[in-house]
N, C-alpha and C positions, 0 to 999 in steps of 0.2 A: 504494500500500500504506500503510495506517495503522500506528500504533505497536503495534497488536494483531495485525498480520498481515492476512491476507485475511478472517479471521472477525470477526463482530460480537460485542461483549461483551453477553451476556444476563444482566442483573442479577438477573432472577427465579431464576436457577439458583444464586445465591450463598446461602451459609448465613446465618443471622441474625447470627452472629458476624462474618462477612465484611462484611455490610451495615453493621454498626455501625462496624467499622474503616474502611470506605470513607467513611462519613459523617464520622467523626472526622478523616480525612485531608482531606476537602473543607473542613471547618470550619477546620482549621489552615492550609491553603493560602489560604483566603479571608482569614483574619486576617493572614497574611504579606503578601498583596497590599495590604490596607488600610494596613498599617504602611509598606510601601514607597511607597505613594501619598502618605501623610502626610509622609514624609521628603522626597520629591520636591517636594511643595508647599512645605514649610518651606524647603528649599534655594533654591527659586525666589524666594519672597517675600523672604527675607533677603538673597539675592545682589542682587536688584534694589534693595533699600532701602539696602544698605551699600556696594555696589561700583558706583558710577555710571560709572567710567571703565574702560578696558581695563587688565588686569593685565599690566604690562610686565616686571616683574622676577621673575616666578614665585612671588611670595609677597605676602601682604596687607601694606598699609602700616600705620603706627601708629594710624590712626583706623579703618581697615576691620576689623581683627581684633577690637577690643573691641565694635564695632557688631555684628558677626556673633555674638559670644558672647552679648551682651545680647538680640539678636533671638531666638536659639535658646532662651535661658533663658525669655524672656517667652512664647514659643510653647508651651514645655513646661509652664510654670506655668498658662497658660490651659487647656491640655488636661487637666491634673491637676484643676483646679477643675471643669471640665465633667464629668469622669469621677466625681468625688466626688459631685457633685449628682445625676448619673444613678443612682449606687449608692444614694443616700439615697432617691430617688423609687422605685426598684425595691424597696427594703426597707420602704417605708411601707405 
């Protein structure tokens, strides 16, 4: 049994308003998935770069914490620059 029960979802029977809402939902979920993937990627990259050894005390040491903060800041700065450039190209 799927999440809709035994019946199949027939999109052609949806109203235009329902179709628009479904499309907006799909776009929003897609954006969430991309954000989650970016966060996962950022975490992985920064963790590998800044924390070369096993965490034994349950917290970052004095060099690891600033490294993680700098890594995250640079990643976000780079994303911001790319987004601004894409916005500029889109408006040109």
